[in-house]
DOTIFI-465570 format. One record per atom (N, C-alpha, C): residue in one letter; atom name; residue number from 1; chain; z negated, y, x. Coordinates in steps of 0.02 Angstrom, whole numbers. Each point is the difference from the previous one (the first is absolute). Layout:
BEGIN
+----+----+-----+----+--------+--------+--------+
| aa | at |   i | ch |      w |      v |      u |
+----+----+-----+----+--------+--------+--------+
|  A | CA | NUM |  A |      Z |      Y |      X |
...
+----+----+-----+----+--------+--------+--------+
end
This chain:
BEGIN
+----+----+-----+----+--------+--------+--------+
| aa | at |   i | ch |      w |      v |      u |
+----+----+-----+----+--------+--------+--------+
|  M |  N |   1 |  A |    -11 |    -62 |     30 |
|  M | CA |   1 |  A |    -12 |     69 |     -7 |
|  M |  C |   1 |  A |     43 |     51 |     34 |
|  N |  N |   2 |  A |     38 |     47 |    -69 |
|  N | CA |   2 |  A |     -4 |     71 |     97 |
|  N |  C |   2 |  A |    -79 |     46 |    -43 |
|  N |  N |   3 |  A |     24 |     56 |     33 |
|  N | CA |   3 |  A |    -60 |     50 |    -46 |
|  N |  C |   3 |  A |      5 |     26 |    -69 |
|  M |  N |   4 |  A |     77 |     -5 |    -12 |
|  M | CA |   4 |  A |     14 |     14 |    -72 |
|  M |  C |   4 |  A |     -9 |    -62 |    -51 |
|  D |  N |   5 |  A |    -30 |    -70 |     58 |
|  D | CA |   5 |  A |     -6 |    -49 |    -73 |
|  D |  C |   5 |  A |    -68 |     -4 |      9 |
|  E |  N |   6 |  A |    -44 |     52 |     12 |
|  E | CA |   6 |  A |    -67 |     -4 |     -3 |
|  E |  C |   6 |  A |    -55 |      8 |    -29 |
|  I |  N |   7 |  A |    -42 |    -34 |    -16 |
|  I | CA |   7 |  A |    -51 |    -11 |    -57 |
|  I |  C |   7 |  A |    -78 |     72 |     15 |
|  R |  N |   8 |  A |     -2 |     29 |    -46 |
|  R | CA |   8 |  A |    -67 |     44 |      2 |
|  R |  C |   8 |  A |    -37 |      2 |    -58 |
|  V |  N |   9 |  A |    -69 |      9 |     10 |
|  V | CA |   9 |  A |    -40 |     31 |    -71 |
|  V |  C |   9 |  A |     28 |     57 |    -28 |
|  A |  N |  10 |  A |      6 |     26 |    -55 |
|  A | CA |  10 |  A |     19 |     65 |    -18 |
|  A |  C |  10 |  A |    -80 |     48 |     -1 |
|  T |  N |  11 |  A |     20 |     71 |     20 |
|  T | CA |  11 |  A |    -67 |     37 |     -1 |
|  T |  C |  11 |  A |     29 |     37 |    -64 |
|  H |  N |  12 |  A |    -80 |     53 |    -17 |
|  H | CA |  12 |  A |     10 |     43 |    -54 |
|  H |  C |  12 |  A |     65 |     26 |     -8 |
|  D |  N |  13 |  A |     14 |     43 |     57 |
|  D | CA |  13 |  A |     60 |     62 |     62 |
|  D |  C |  13 |  A |     70 |    -85 |    -41 |
|  D |  N |  14 |  A |     10 |    -21 |      0 |
|  D | CA |  14 |  A |     57 |    -66 |    -22 |
|  D |  C |  14 |  A |     15 |     -6 |    -72 |
|  I |  N |  15 |  A |    -23 |      2 |    -34 |
|  I | CA |  15 |  A |    -12 |     -2 |    -71 |
|  I |  C |  15 |  A |     84 |     41 |    -20 |
|  P |  N |  16 |  A |     -1 |     88 |      9 |
|  P | CA |  16 |  A |     43 |     -6 |    -14 |
|  P |  C |  16 |  A |     80 |      6 |     23 |
|  M |  N |  17 |  A |    -25 |    -63 |     56 |
|  M | CA |  17 |  A |     86 |    -20 |     21 |
|  M |  C |  17 |  A |      4 |    -45 |    -30 |
|  L |  N |  18 |  A |    -28 |    -19 |    -55 |
|  L | CA |  18 |  A |     22 |    -72 |    -21 |
|  L |  C |  18 |  A |      8 |     18 |    -72 |
|  R |  N |  19 |  A |     19 |     72 |      7 |
|  R | CA |  19 |  A |     49 |    -13 |    -84 |
|  R |  C |  19 |  A |     78 |      4 |    -11 |
|  G |  N |  20 |  A |     -4 |    -48 |     42 |
|  G | CA |  20 |  A |     80 |     -6 |     10 |
|  G |  C |  20 |  A |     24 |    -69 |     -7 |
|  L |  N |  21 |  A |    -38 |    -38 |     39 |
|  L | CA |  21 |  A |    -35 |    -79 |    -18 |
|  L |  C |  21 |  A |     13 |     -1 |    -72 |
|  A |  N |  22 |  A |    -62 |     32 |     -3 |
|  A | CA |  22 |  A |    -48 |    -23 |    -81 |
|  A |  C |  22 |  A |     37 |     20 |    -41 |
|  E |  N |  23 |  A |     57 |     47 |      7 |
|  E | CA |  23 |  A |     37 |      9 |    -66 |
|  E |  C |  23 |  A |     33 |    -63 |     -9 |
|  E |  N |  24 |  A |     38 |      1 |     78 |
|  E | CA |  24 |  A |     74 |    -53 |     -9 |
|  E |  C |  24 |  A |    -43 |    -79 |    -28 |
|  F |  N |  25 |  A |    -59 |      3 |      1 |
|  F | CA |  25 |  A |    -36 |    -85 |    -15 |
|  F |  C |  25 |  A |     17 |     20 |    -88 |
|  A |  N |  26 |  A |    -48 |     49 |    -18 |
|  A | CA |  26 |  A |     13 |     17 |    -68 |
|  A |  C |  26 |  A |     64 |    -18 |     -8 |
|  S |  N |  27 |  A |     44 |     32 |     12 |
|  S | CA |  27 |  A |     55 |     -8 |    -34 |
|  S |  C |  27 |  A |     52 |    -75 |     -1 |
|  S |  N |  28 |  A |    -33 |    -23 |     45 |
|  S | CA |  28 |  A |     16 |    -65 |     19 |
|  S |  C |  28 |  A |      6 |    -37 |    -40 |
|  T |  N |  29 |  A |    -56 |    -13 |    -56 |
|  T | CA |  29 |  A |    -47 |    -42 |    -59 |
|  T |  C |  29 |  A |     31 |     34 |    -71 |
|  E |  N |  30 |  A |     -2 |    -32 |    -56 |
|  E | CA |  30 |  A |    -23 |     21 |    -55 |
|  E |  C |  30 |  A |    -74 |      5 |    -23 |
|  F |  N |  31 |  A |    -35 |    -27 |     56 |
|  F | CA |  31 |  A |    -67 |     -9 |    -31 |
|  F |  C |  31 |  A |    -53 |     66 |     29 |
|  V |  N |  32 |  A |     25 |     41 |     40 |
|  V | CA |  32 |  A |    -25 |     30 |     -5 |
|  V |  C |  32 |  A |     -5 |     88 |    -23 |
|  K |  N |  33 |  A |    -27 |     34 |    -56 |
|  K | CA |  33 |  A |     24 |     37 |    -62 |
|  K |  C |  33 |  A |    -34 |     61 |     46 |
|  C |  N |  34 |  A |     52 |     57 |    -23 |
|  C | CA |  34 |  A |    -26 |     45 |     31 |
|  C |  C |  34 |  A |    -24 |      0 |     38 |
|  F |  N |  35 |  A |     35 |     14 |     64 |
|  F | CA |  35 |  A |    -55 |    -12 |     69 |
|  F |  C |  35 |  A |      0 |     87 |     13 |
|  D |  N |  36 |  A |    -67 |      0 |      9 |
|  D | CA |  36 |  A |    -36 |     66 |     21 |
|  D |  C |  36 |  A |    -16 |     26 |     61 |
|  F |  N |  37 |  A |     30 |     -2 |     80 |
|  F | CA |  37 |  A |    -42 |     -9 |     21 |
|  F |  C |  37 |  A |    -58 |     82 |      9 |
|  D |  N |  38 |  A |    -25 |      6 |    -16 |
|  D | CA |  38 |  A |    -47 |     24 |    -17 |
|  D |  C |  38 |  A |    -62 |    -33 |      0 |
|  S |  N |  39 |  A |    -11 |    -33 |    -46 |
|  S | CA |  39 |  A |    -33 |    -51 |    -17 |
|  S |  C |  39 |  A |    -15 |    -37 |     49 |
|  F |  N |  40 |  A |     79 |    -31 |     24 |
|  F | CA |  40 |  A |    -31 |    -56 |     68 |
|  F |  C |  40 |  A |    -31 |     31 |     49 |
|  S |  N |  41 |  A |     52 |     50 |     28 |
|  S | CA |  41 |  A |    -68 |     28 |     53 |
|  S |  C |  41 |  A |    -47 |     25 |    -33 |
|  K |  N |  42 |  A |    -34 |      0 |    -37 |
|  K | CA |  42 |  A |    -60 |     16 |     10 |
|  K |  C |  42 |  A |    -34 |    -66 |    -12 |
|  A |  N |  43 |  A |      6 |    -52 |    -36 |
|  A | CA |  43 |  A |    -18 |    -64 |     -9 |
|  A |  C |  43 |  A |      0 |    -19 |     71 |
|  W |  N |  44 |  A |     46 |     -7 |     54 |
|  W | CA |  44 |  A |     16 |    -30 |     66 |
|  W |  C |  44 |  A |    -52 |     42 |     51 |
|  H |  N |  45 |  A |    -28 |     59 |    -19 |
|  H | CA |  45 |  A |    -51 |     68 |     41 |
|  H |  C |  45 |  A |    -36 |    -42 |    -26 |
|  C |  N |  46 |  A |    -16 |    -11 |    -60 |
|  C | CA |  46 |  A |    -84 |    -22 |    -13 |
|  C |  C |  46 |  A |    -29 |    -65 |     24 |
|  F |  N |  47 |  A |     82 |    -52 |     11 |
|  F | CA |  47 |  A |    -26 |    -74 |      9 |
|  F |  C |  47 |  A |      3 |     -9 |     86 |
|  I |  N |  48 |  A |     56 |     55 |     39 |
|  I | CA |  48 |  A |     -6 |     19 |     62 |
|  I |  C |  48 |  A |    -90 |     -4 |     26 |
|  D |  N |  49 |  A |    -26 |     46 |    -32 |
|  D | CA |  49 |  A |    -63 |     14 |     -3 |
|  D |  C |  49 |  A |    -82 |    -67 |    -10 |
|  S |  N |  50 |  A |     49 |    -40 |    -24 |
|  S | CA |  50 |  A |    -64 |    -38 |    -33 |
|  S |  C |  50 |  A |     33 |    -82 |     24 |
|  A |  N |  51 |  A |     60 |    -21 |    -33 |
|  A | CA |  51 |  A |    -46 |    -90 |     -6 |
|  A |  C |  51 |  A |    114 |      0 |     10 |
|  G |  N |  52 |  A |     47 |     35 |      5 |
|  G | CA |  52 |  A |     48 |     -4 |     11 |
|  G |  C |  52 |  A |     54 |     23 |     65 |
|  V |  N |  53 |  A |     54 |     -7 |      3 |
|  V | CA |  53 |  A |     43 |    -24 |     73 |
|  V |  C |  53 |  A |     69 |      0 |    -17 |
|  I |  N |  54 |  A |     41 |     62 |     30 |
|  I | CA |  54 |  A |     74 |    -11 |     -4 |
|  I |  C |  54 |  A |     35 |     -9 |     55 |
|  F |  N |  55 |  A |     17 |    -38 |     18 |
|  F | CA |  55 |  A |     32 |      5 |     76 |
|  F |  C |  55 |  A |     91 |     15 |    -14 |
|  I |  N |  56 |  A |      4 |     14 |     78 |
|  I | CA |  56 |  A |     75 |     36 |     -9 |
|  I |  C |  56 |  A |     41 |     -8 |     59 |
|  L |  N |  57 |  A |     70 |    -36 |    -15 |
|  L | CA |  57 |  A |     60 |    -27 |     38 |
|  L |  C |  57 |  A |     35 |     38 |     29 |
|  G |  N |  58 |  A |    -11 |     11 |     53 |
|  G | CA |  58 |  A |     43 |     55 |     44 |
|  G |  C |  58 |  A |    -12 |     58 |    -18 |
|  D |  N |  59 |  A |     50 |     71 |    -13 |
|  D | CA |  59 |  A |     26 |     56 |      9 |
|  D |  C |  59 |  A |     -6 |      1 |   -104 |
|  F |  N |  60 |  A |    -45 |    -31 |    -34 |
|  F | CA |  60 |  A |    -11 |    -35 |    -88 |
|  F |  C |  60 |  A |     48 |     -8 |    -17 |
|  D |  N |  61 |  A |     20 |    -43 |     43 |
|  D | CA |  61 |  A |     72 |    -38 |    -28 |
|  D |  C |  61 |  A |    -45 |    -84 |    -48 |
|  G |  N |  62 |  A |    -68 |      6 |     13 |
|  G | CA |  62 |  A |     -6 |    -63 |    -75 |
|  G |  C |  62 |  A |    -90 |     28 |      4 |
|  M |  N |  63 |  A |    -30 |    -47 |    -57 |
|  M | CA |  63 |  A |    -55 |     28 |     14 |
|  M |  C |  63 |  A |    -45 |    -70 |    -47 |
|  L |  N |  64 |  A |    -54 |    -12 |     -4 |
|  L | CA |  64 |  A |    -51 |    -27 |    -38 |
|  L |  C |  64 |  A |    -69 |     12 |    -41 |
|  G |  N |  65 |  A |     -3 |     15 |    -43 |
|  G | CA |  65 |  A |    -87 |     19 |     -6 |
|  G |  C |  65 |  A |    -25 |    -60 |    -26 |
|  A |  N |  66 |  A |    -65 |     -6 |      0 |
|  A | CA |  66 |  A |    -53 |    -69 |     -2 |
|  A |  C |  66 |  A |    -83 |     53 |      3 |
|  I |  N |  67 |  A |     -8 |     -6 |    -66 |
|  I | CA |  67 |  A |    -75 |      3 |      6 |
|  I |  C |  67 |  A |    -54 |    -68 |      7 |
|  K |  N |  68 |  A |    -64 |     -6 |     15 |
|  K | CA |  68 |  A |    -40 |    -52 |    -20 |
|  K |  C |  68 |  A |    -61 |      3 |    -34 |
|  Y |  N |  69 |  A |    -36 |    -37 |    -25 |
|  Y | CA |  69 |  A |    -48 |     -4 |    -38 |
|  Y |  C |  69 |  A |    -35 |    -66 |    -22 |
|  P |  N |  70 |  A |    -54 |     -8 |    -17 |
|  P | CA |  70 |  A |    -23 |    -66 |    -25 |
|  P |  C |  70 |  A |     18 |    -34 |    -57 |
|  D |  N |  71 |  A |     14 |    -89 |     20 |
|  D | CA |  71 |  A |     36 |    -13 |    -66 |
|  D |  C |  71 |  A |    -74 |     -8 |    -47 |
|  I |  N |  72 |  A |     24 |     19 |    -53 |
|  I | CA |  72 |  A |    -36 |      3 |    -65 |
|  I |  C |  72 |  A |    -32 |    -49 |     -4 |
|  N |  N |  73 |  A |     36 |    -47 |      3 |
|  N | CA |  73 |  A |    -26 |    -92 |     -4 |
|  N |  C |  73 |  A |    -60 |    -22 |     47 |
|  N |  N |  74 |  A |     20 |     20 |     63 |
|  N | CA |  74 |  A |    -29 |    -23 |     59 |
|  N |  C |  74 |  A |    -68 |     66 |     60 |
|  G |  N |  75 |  A |     45 |     42 |    -24 |
|  G | CA |  75 |  A |    -22 |     57 |     39 |
|  G |  C |  75 |  A |     35 |     21 |     81 |
|  Q |  N |  76 |  A |     10 |    -81 |     -1 |
|  Q | CA |  76 |  A |     62 |     -1 |     75 |
|  Q |  C |  76 |  A |     36 |     52 |    -23 |
|  L |  N |  77 |  A |     -7 |     16 |     81 |
|  L | CA |  77 |  A |     66 |     81 |      3 |
|  L |  C |  77 |  A |     53 |    -40 |      1 |
|  T |  N |  78 |  A |     54 |     48 |    -28 |
|  T | CA |  78 |  A |     54 |    -10 |      0 |
|  T |  C |  78 |  A |     56 |     55 |     13 |
|  S |  N |  79 |  A |     35 |      6 |     27 |
|  S | CA |  79 |  A |     79 |     39 |     11 |
|  S |  C |  79 |  A |     47 |    -14 |    -36 |
|  M |  N |  80 |  A |     31 |     77 |    -29 |
|  M | CA |  80 |  A |     84 |    -21 |    -48 |
|  M |  C |  80 |  A |     43 |     36 |     -2 |
|  E |  N |  81 |  A |     37 |    -23 |     20 |
|  E | CA |  81 |  A |     51 |     50 |      1 |
|  E |  C |  81 |  A |     33 |     48 |    -79 |
|  C |  N |  82 |  A |     13 |     76 |     32 |
|  C | CA |  82 |  A |      9 |     23 |    -70 |
|  C |  C |  82 |  A |     73 |     29 |     11 |
|  F |  N |  83 |  A |     43 |     -4 |     59 |
|  F | CA |  83 |  A |     57 |     15 |     11 |
|  F |  C |  83 |  A |     28 |    -27 |     75 |
|  W |  N |  84 |  A |     67 |    -12 |    -13 |
|  W | CA |  84 |  A |     42 |    -31 |     52 |
|  W |  C |  84 |  A |     64 |     24 |     -2 |
|  Y |  N |  85 |  A |     45 |     67 |     35 |
|  Y | CA |  85 |  A |     31 |      6 |     -8 |
|  Y |  C |  85 |  A |     34 |    -12 |     63 |
|  V |  N |  86 |  A |     69 |     -8 |     33 |
|  V | CA |  86 |  A |     34 |     22 |     52 |
|  V |  C |  86 |  A |     69 |     28 |    -28 |
|  S |  N |  87 |  A |      4 |     61 |     24 |
|  S | CA |  87 |  A |     94 |     46 |     -4 |
|  S |  C |  87 |  A |     45 |    -82 |      1 |
|  P |  N |  88 |  A |     37 |      5 |    -47 |
|  P | CA |  88 |  A |     71 |    -50 |     23 |
|  P |  C |  88 |  A |     15 |     -3 |     59 |
|  S |  N |  89 |  A |      9 |     60 |     48 |
|  S | CA |  89 |  A |     48 |    -27 |     48 |
|  S |  C |  89 |  A |    -67 |    -23 |     80 |
|  K |  N |  90 |  A |    -58 |    -15 |    -39 |
|  K | CA |  90 |  A |    -57 |    -35 |     33 |
|  K |  C |  90 |  A |    -20 |    -57 |      7 |
|  R |  N |  91 |  A |     27 |    -29 |    -59 |
|  R | CA |  91 |  A |    -13 |    -49 |    -47 |
|  R |  C |  91 |  A |      8 |    -47 |     69 |
|  G |  N |  92 |  A |    -43 |    -65 |     17 |
|  G | CA |  92 |  A |     -9 |    -37 |     36 |
|  G |  C |  92 |  A |    -65 |     32 |     53 |
|  K |  N |  93 |  A |     -4 |     32 |     18 |
|  K | CA |  93 |  A |    -90 |     27 |     43 |
|  K |  C |  93 |  A |    -37 |     18 |    -48 |
|  G |  N |  94 |  A |      7 |    -19 |    -80 |
|  G | CA |  94 |  A |    -67 |     -1 |    -42 |
|  G |  C |  94 |  A |    -56 |    -47 |      7 |
|  K |  N |  95 |  A |     18 |    -80 |     43 |
|  K | CA |  95 |  A |    -56 |    -19 |     12 |
|  K |  C |  95 |  A |    -70 |      5 |     58 |
|  A |  N |  96 |  A |     33 |     51 |     31 |
|  A | CA |  96 |  A |    -60 |     47 |     66 |
|  A |  C |  96 |  A |    -52 |     41 |    -68 |
|  L |  N |  97 |  A |     20 |     18 |    -41 |
|  L | CA |  97 |  A |    -16 |     26 |    -63 |
|  L |  C |  97 |  A |    -81 |    -46 |    -26 |
|  L |  N |  98 |  A |     32 |    -61 |    -20 |
|  L | CA |  98 |  A |    -42 |    -49 |    -16 |
|  L |  C |  98 |  A |    -43 |    -33 |     47 |
|  T |  N |  99 |  A |     44 |      8 |     70 |
|  T | CA |  99 |  A |    -56 |    -35 |     50 |
|  T |  C |  99 |  A |    -50 |     57 |    -11 |
|  A |  N | 100 |  A |     14 |     53 |     25 |
|  A | CA | 100 |  A |    -52 |     50 |      5 |
|  A |  C | 100 |  A |    -51 |    -13 |    -57 |
|  F |  N | 101 |  A |      3 |     -2 |    -56 |
|  F | CA | 101 |  A |    -57 |     15 |    -56 |
|  F |  C | 101 |  A |    -28 |    -72 |    -14 |
|  E |  N | 102 |  A |     38 |    -49 |     68 |
|  E | CA | 102 |  A |    -38 |    -90 |    -13 |
|  E |  C | 102 |  A |    -80 |     39 |     41 |
|  T |  N | 103 |  A |     39 |     10 |     39 |
|  T | CA | 103 |  A |    -43 |     43 |     52 |
|  T |  C | 103 |  A |    -54 |     52 |      7 |
|  W |  N | 104 |  A |    -17 |     31 |    -36 |
|  W | CA | 104 |  A |    -24 |     48 |    -28 |
|  W |  C | 104 |  A |    -52 |    -38 |    -51 |
|  S |  N | 105 |  A |     44 |    -46 |    -34 |
|  S | CA | 105 |  A |    -54 |    -29 |    -47 |
|  S |  C | 105 |  A |    -54 |    -49 |     22 |
|  K |  N | 106 |  A |      8 |    -22 |     47 |
|  K | CA | 106 |  A |    -35 |    -36 |     45 |
|  K |  C | 106 |  A |    -60 |     20 |     49 |
|  E |  N | 107 |  A |     18 |     76 |     22 |
|  E | CA | 107 |  A |    -42 |     20 |     37 |
|  E |  C | 107 |  A |    -53 |     43 |    -54 |
|  N |  N | 108 |  A |     44 |     17 |    -36 |
|  N | CA | 108 |  A |    -72 |     -1 |    -77 |
|  N |  C | 108 |  A |    -25 |    -28 |    -30 |
|  G |  N | 109 |  A |    -11 |    -61 |      7 |
|  G | CA | 109 |  A |    -24 |    -56 |    -11 |
|  G |  C | 109 |  A |     19 |    -31 |    -83 |
|  C |  N | 110 |  A |     40 |     18 |      6 |
|  C | CA | 110 |  A |     56 |    -14 |    -71 |
|  C |  C | 110 |  A |      5 |    -99 |     11 |
|  S |  N | 111 |  A |    -26 |    -25 |    -51 |
|  S | CA | 111 |  A |     13 |    -74 |    -12 |
|  S |  C | 111 |  A |     52 |    -18 |    -22 |
|  T |  N | 112 |  A |     59 |     50 |    -56 |
|  T | CA | 112 |  A |     31 |    -32 |    -28 |
|  T |  C | 112 |  A |     58 |     67 |     -3 |
|  M |  N | 113 |  A |     81 |     -8 |     11 |
|  M | CA | 113 |  A |     33 |     53 |    -20 |
|  M |  C | 113 |  A |     43 |     -7 |    -46 |
|  R |  N | 114 |  A |     31 |     61 |    -71 |
|  R | CA | 114 |  A |     32 |    -37 |    -44 |
|  R |  C | 114 |  A |     69 |     48 |     16 |
|  M |  N | 115 |  A |     54 |    -36 |     -9 |
|  M | CA | 115 |  A |     54 |     35 |     27 |
|  M |  C | 115 |  A |     56 |     17 |    -84 |
|  V |  N | 116 |  A |     14 |     23 |     -2 |
|  V | CA | 116 |  A |     42 |     -5 |    -66 |
|  V |  C | 116 |  A |     67 |     32 |     15 |
|  H |  N | 117 |  A |     71 |    -20 |    -63 |
|  H | CA | 117 |  A |     51 |     28 |     -9 |
|  H |  C | 117 |  A |     28 |     19 |    -67 |
|  L |  N | 118 |  A |     26 |     30 |     12 |
|  L | CA | 118 |  A |     23 |     13 |    -75 |
|  L |  C | 118 |  A |     53 |    -17 |    -29 |
|  T |  N | 119 |  A |     18 |    -24 |    -59 |
|  T | CA | 119 |  A |     56 |    -71 |    -26 |
|  T |  C | 119 |  A |     53 |     26 |     17 |
|  D |  N | 120 |  A |     13 |     81 |     17 |
|  D | CA | 120 |  A |     81 |     35 |     29 |
|  D |  C | 120 |  A |     -7 |      9 |     53 |
|  S |  N | 121 |  A |    -23 |    -18 |     27 |
|  S | CA | 121 |  A |     12 |     28 |     93 |
|  S |  C | 121 |  A |    -17 |    -80 |     41 |
|  M |  N | 122 |  A |     63 |    -20 |      8 |
|  M | CA | 122 |  A |     12 |    -47 |     42 |
|  M |  C | 122 |  A |    -67 |    -68 |    -21 |
|  P |  N | 123 |  A |     10 |     -6 |    -56 |
|  P | CA | 123 |  A |    -72 |    -87 |    -15 |
|  P |  C | 123 |  A |     20 |    -43 |     62 |
|  E |  N | 124 |  A |     48 |    -28 |    -21 |
|  E | CA | 124 |  A |    -21 |    -55 |     44 |
|  E |  C | 124 |  A |     16 |     -7 |     72 |
|  R |  N | 125 |  A |     33 |     62 |      1 |
|  R | CA | 125 |  A |    -10 |     -6 |     92 |
|  R |  C | 125 |  A |    -71 |      0 |     36 |
|  L |  N | 126 |  A |    -32 |     67 |    -67 |
|  L | CA | 126 |  A |    -82 |      0 |      7 |
|  L |  C | 126 |  A |    -32 |    -70 |      5 |
|  Q |  N | 127 |  A |     -1 |    -23 |    -51 |
|  Q | CA | 127 |  A |    -25 |    -78 |     -2 |
|  Q |  C | 127 |  A |      2 |    -32 |     68 |
|  T |  N | 128 |  A |     82 |      4 |     10 |
|  T | CA | 128 |  A |     -7 |    -41 |     60 |
|  T |  C | 128 |  A |    -36 |     12 |     69 |
|  V |  N | 129 |  A |      1 |     47 |     10 |
|  V | CA | 129 |  A |    -48 |     36 |     40 |
|  V |  C | 129 |  A |    -51 |      5 |     -3 |
|  Y |  N | 130 |  A |    -35 |     15 |    -60 |
|  Y | CA | 130 |  A |    -67 |    -20 |      5 |
|  Y |  C | 130 |  A |    -25 |    -79 |     -1 |
|  K |  N | 131 |  A |     40 |    -42 |    -21 |
|  K | CA | 131 |  A |    -29 |    -51 |    -18 |
|  K |  C | 131 |  A |      9 |    -62 |     85 |
|  R |  N | 132 |  A |     49 |     48 |     43 |
|  R | CA | 132 |  A |      0 |     -1 |     64 |
|  R |  C | 132 |  A |    -39 |      4 |     54 |
|  M |  N | 133 |  A |    -44 |     47 |    -32 |
|  M | CA | 133 |  A |    -63 |     51 |     38 |
|  M |  C | 133 |  A |    -46 |    -44 |    -27 |
|  G |  N | 134 |  A |     -4 |    -40 |    -39 |
|  G | CA | 134 |  A |    -74 |    -31 |    -29 |
|  G |  C | 134 |  A |    -21 |     25 |    -77 |
|  Y |  N | 135 |  A |     37 |     20 |     -1 |
|  Y | CA | 135 |  A |    -12 |     57 |    -89 |
|  Y |  C | 135 |  A |     12 |    -55 |    -55 |
|  K |  N | 136 |  A |    -61 |     11 |    -47 |
|  K | CA | 136 |  A |     27 |    -69 |    -46 |
|  K |  C | 136 |  A |      0 |     69 |    -63 |
|  A |  N | 137 |  A |     49 |    -29 |    -62 |
|  A | CA | 137 |  A |      9 |     39 |    -51 |
|  A |  C | 137 |  A |    -56 |    -18 |    -48 |
|  V |  N | 138 |  A |    -60 |     50 |    -27 |
|  V | CA | 138 |  A |    -43 |      2 |    -37 |
|  V |  C | 138 |  A |    -18 |     22 |    -69 |
|  E |  N | 139 |  A |     56 |     49 |    -36 |
|  E | CA | 139 |  A |     -6 |     23 |    -36 |
|  E |  C | 139 |  A |     62 |     50 |    -25 |
|  V |  N | 140 |  A |     17 |     33 |    -62 |
|  V | CA | 140 |  A |     65 |     27 |    -22 |
|  V |  C | 140 |  A |    -36 |     51 |    -20 |
|  H |  N | 141 |  A |    -15 |     39 |    -23 |
|  H | CA | 141 |  A |      2 |     81 |    -24 |
|  H |  C | 141 |  A |     73 |    -11 |    -52 |
|  Y |  N | 142 |  A |    -39 |     57 |    -39 |
|  Y | CA | 142 |  A |     38 |      5 |    -72 |
|  Y |  C | 142 |  A |    -16 |     44 |    -46 |
|  V |  N | 143 |  A |     79 |     63 |     11 |
|  V | CA | 143 |  A |    -19 |     72 |    -42 |
|  V |  C | 143 |  A |     14 |      6 |    -44 |
|  K |  N | 144 |  A |    -15 |     46 |    -39 |
|  K | CA | 144 |  A |     30 |     39 |    -61 |
|  K |  C | 144 |  A |     -4 |     57 |    -10 |
|  E |  N | 145 |  A |     45 |     19 |     -5 |
|  E | CA | 145 |  A |     -2 |     76 |    -17 |
|  E |  C | 145 |  A |    -27 |     36 |    -49 |
|  L |  N | 146 |  A |    -80 |     37 |    -19 |
|  L | CA | 146 |  A |     -9 |      8 |    -95 |
|  L |  C | 146 |  A |     24 |     96 |     30 |
+----+----+-----+----+--------+--------+--------+
end
């Protein structure tokens, strides 16, 4: 990996620079409705100060955001991906974001990691990646617009 493909942890100063990627992500799926960057930004400033992390690929070529929390069933610390997006021109480099997330989860005492995928965003490809890396499918979420 060259310098343009390095992974780093986002700071508060990086959040405004994520606007382009966040808007690309939101427009790439039918499931992110009425995306509002100000809401995204406010939430991630709070998460970074408490239990969240955003990993950035290269020069804002990709991002993975996650939080950690105690599992409501047993209290064990769990990490959960909230978004994972790589610009189309950098696809194939995104696994490094997942590897960084796994490392962060272990270093933060998490006993479980949760990864998700949107049904309209390469589900077969992601299912293959996840299975190859030792993940198991656990549940499916359903959404109803009200």
